[in-house]
N, C-alpha and C positions, 0 to 999 in steps of 0.2 A: 548273583549266580554262585553256586557252590563250586569248590575246587574240583570236584568230580565232573561237574557239568562243563567247566572250562576245559578240562583234559579231554573230554569226549568231543567237544566242539573242535578242539585242536586236531583230534584224530580224523574228523571229517575233512578239515582243510588239508591235512597231510595226504589223505587218500586221493583227493581231487588234484592237488598240486603234484603229487608223485606221477600222475598220469599226464596232466596237461603240460608239464615241464620236461617230459621224457624226450629222449632223442628220437628223431624221425628215421624212417628206413626207406625213403624214396628220394634218391639223389636228383632225379629229374624234376620232381616237385620243388625240392629245395632250391635248385638252380632257377626255376621259373619265378619263385617267390623273391629270390635275390635280385633278379632282373626287374621285377615289378617295383621293388623297393628302390632300386637305383634310379629307375625312370620316374619315380614319384616326386623327385625334388624335395625330399624331406617331409612330405605331407603324410606319410604312413607312420603311425605310432606303433601299430602292432598288427600281426596277421594270425588269425586263428583258423585251424584246419578242422573241419567237422564233416559229418555226412557219411554216405555209404562208402565212399573211397577211404575215409578215415578208418572205418570199422572193418573194411574188407568185404562188405556185402555186395559191392559193385565192381570189385577188382577184375572180374572176368570180362567186363564190358569195356572194350578199348575206347569207345566213343564217349563214355560217361565222364562228365566234367568233374573236376575237383572242387568241392564246396569250401569257400573261404569267407571269413569275415575280415575285411580290411578296415581297421580302426584308424581313422584319419583325423587330422587336426583342423582341416578346412576343406569343405566340399569343392569349392571352385578351384582351389589350388591343386587338388588331386586330379580333377577332371581335366584341367588345363595341361597338367604334366602328361597325362595319358594321351591327350589330343596331340600335343607337340611330338610325342614319341611315335605317333602314327598307330597307336593301339586301339583307338576308337574314333569314329567319325562324328560322334555326338558333340554338340557345342557345349563348352564348359559352363557358360552362363545358364543355359537351359537345364543342364543336368544338375547344377547346384540348386536351382529353384525347385526342380522335381524331387530332390532328395530331402527337402525339409519336412514335408508332410509324409506320414506313414513310413517312417524310417524302419529298416534300412532300404536301400535301393540296390537291386541286383543288376549287374552288368556282366558282359561276356568279354574276357580278355584271353589272349594267347601269348605265351612267352616260352623261351627255352628252345633247345635243339636236342632231341626231337621235340616238336611243339607240344606243349601241355595246355589243355583247355581249362581255364579257371572260371568258375561261376562265382563271382565276387559280390558279397553283400556289403555295401559301403555304409559305414556308420561312424558318427562322432563318438569319442570316448565317453563323454558325459551321458550321451544317449544310450550307449551300451550298458553303462552301469544302471541307468534308470530302468531299461527294458529287461534286466535280469533281477529286478527287485520287486517289492510289493507295490511300487509306484508305477509299474509298467502300464502301457496303454492297451496292449493286446498280447497274444500268446506267440506271435511269430518268432521273436528272437529267443525267448526262454524255452520255447518248444524244441528248438534245435540245439541249444547249448546246455541242456541238462543231460544230453547224450555225450558219448566220448568225443573229446576234442583235444587239440594240441596247439600250443603257442609256438608257431614256427619262427616268429620274428618279433622283437620288441626293440624300440629305439632307445630305451633306457630302462634301468631297473625299476624306476617309478612307474613307467607304463606297464612293464611286465607284472608288477605287483597289483596294479589296479585292474588289469584284465583278469589276472588269476582270482582276485576278489570277486569279480563279476561272475566268473565260472563257478566258484564255490556257492555264491548266492543262488545261481540258477538251479543247482542241485538241492539246496536247502528249501527253496520255495516250492518244490514239488509237493511237499507235505500238505500245503494248504489246498492246492487245487485237486489233488488226487484223493483226498480223504473220503468224499462221498461215494467213490466207486471201489474202494478197497474191499476185499472179501472179509468175512468175519475174523478169520485167522490167517496170517500171512508171514512170510519170511522175506529176506532181502530179494530173493528171486521173484517172488510173487508181487512184491511192491514195485520193482522195476518193470516187470512185465505189464502190470496194470497201468503204470504211469505212461508207458510208451503207447499202449493200446488206446487209452483215453485221449492222449495228446493227438494222435494221428486221426482218431475218429472225428475230431472236431476241426479238421482242416479240409480245404478244397484242394485236393491233390489227385492226380491221375494214378492212384495206387490201387492194386487189386486187393481182394480179401486175403487175409493171411500175411500181408506185408509186414504188419507190426510184429507178428510172431517170428518171421524170418529175420527181421532186423534185431530183435531181442536175442535170438540165438547167436547172431554175429557179434553182439556187444556184451553178452552176459558175463563172460570171464572178466572183462574190465569193469563193468558196472556193479557187479555184486559186492566187491569189497567197499565201494563207495557208499552203497545203500546200507550195507551192514553198519558202517560208521554213523550214517545219518539216523538209522533206527535206534542205535545205542544212545545217541544224543537225545533223541525224542523220549526214550525211556527214562533217561536221566532227568529230564524236565517234567516227568510225570504225564506226558502225552500218550504214552503207550504202556501196556501191561505185559511184561515178558512172560512167555510160556515155555513149553518144552521144545527142545531141539531148535532153538534159535527163532522161534515164532513169537508173534506179538498179536495183541488185540488192542482196539482203541480204548483209551481210558474214559473218553466221553463220546457218547453216540452222536451221529450226524443227524441234525434236525432237518425238517423240510425247508426251512428258511435258508440254512447254509447250502443245502444242495441246490436250491433255486438260484441263489446268488451266483454260484459257480456255473450253472447252466446259462445264466444271463451273460456271464463273463465270456464263456466260450462262444455263445451266439454273437456277441459283439465282435469277438475276434474273427469269426467267420465272415462277418460283414466287412470288416476292415481288410481281411485277406482277399476278398473279391475285388475291392477297390485297388489293393496293392497289385493284383494281377494286371489290372488295366494300366497301372503305372509302369509295370515292368515290360509291358508291350512296347512302351515308348523308350525305355532305358536299355533293354536287352537286345543287342544286335543279333539277328538270326533267331528270334524267339520262336517263330512258327515252326521251323525245321527242328529246333530243339525239343519243343513240346510233342511234335509228331513222333520223333524218335523215342522219346521217353514213354509215351503212351503205347507205341508199338512193342517196346520191350516188355512192358508190364502186361500187355494184352496177349503176348505170345504170338502175334500175327502182324504182318506188315500193313500199315495204314497208308493208303495213297489218297492224297487230296486231289480233287478235281481242279481244273484250271480256274473255274469260277470261285471255288473256296480259297484257292491260293491268292487270287487277285483281290478279292474282297472278303477277307476272313471275318471282319467285324459284322458283316451282313449274313453270310452264308455258312459260317462254321459253327454257330451256336447250336443249331439242331444236332449236328454230329457230336459236339462236345457233351451236350446234355444226355444224349443217348448213351454215350460212352460211360459217363458217370453212373447212369441208371443200371447199365448192364454189366459193368466190370466185375461185380461180385458173382453174378450168375455165370459169366464165362469162366471165372476161376473155379467155381464149384463143379462145372461140367467137364473140366479139363482132366 
């Protein structure tokens, strides 16, 4: 690799690390994370804050949970500590077994005073590193961590460095899966906007049309310098051809085989995401109320479940859920 390319690669790392290692501005969240770490019995290696609360896109919604990745060194040790602390009623042995396939596993925790609701994705450090690399099994982890995040806690400098490496990798890997959907000419804003739209379009989520645009507007100021550094690195490697006013074009066109490969990747990810939803029904306490509130917020109307749907959601809620996914874009368009 040339000296110039090394320097550019360093600029990408600097852009990501400048953001993920920055100081937080939410004392209530910091206190909740400190309490979770203290209750974990040394099982938490690092905590990463991401999602709508991180970017400010959901700050106006008081009930919206804070999205975290809890990077742990042992699943059973972590769940046993949370169970002893009275933070979860789930059995540690069961949760540890549930966490091994389709990582990460989402759980609901509450800490702090006033109480802060944490939606925690529990994952081992080696798994985090794999799932933000080219060896990943699906798009779940990387699809969240190429967006703005912040390391709120690390047990050691080694853990902090490894998590930061994973976050840098998550951004660098966007180049491979977004290529087939990039416009003919793009800048950092267009690149980031396209990456977010593509990533969200291949997920099973109760989000309305236009959600990707709204999220990009919330994170554009932070993301643009990161993607400027990435595009400069790619140009230095000969992957992009620089143009006027900070724009680029692809140095090699996208063939049908490349596009098909990434369509299959996203299709596999969607299948795994569906299975992961089933897993999270078992792991996430209060999952039904959480999903109903989230869907209500995005639909702009209150959703009330019938007694039958609430008592037997696995049998009677599927019809409503499928109708919601089918009609959410139409409702948004008529609003």
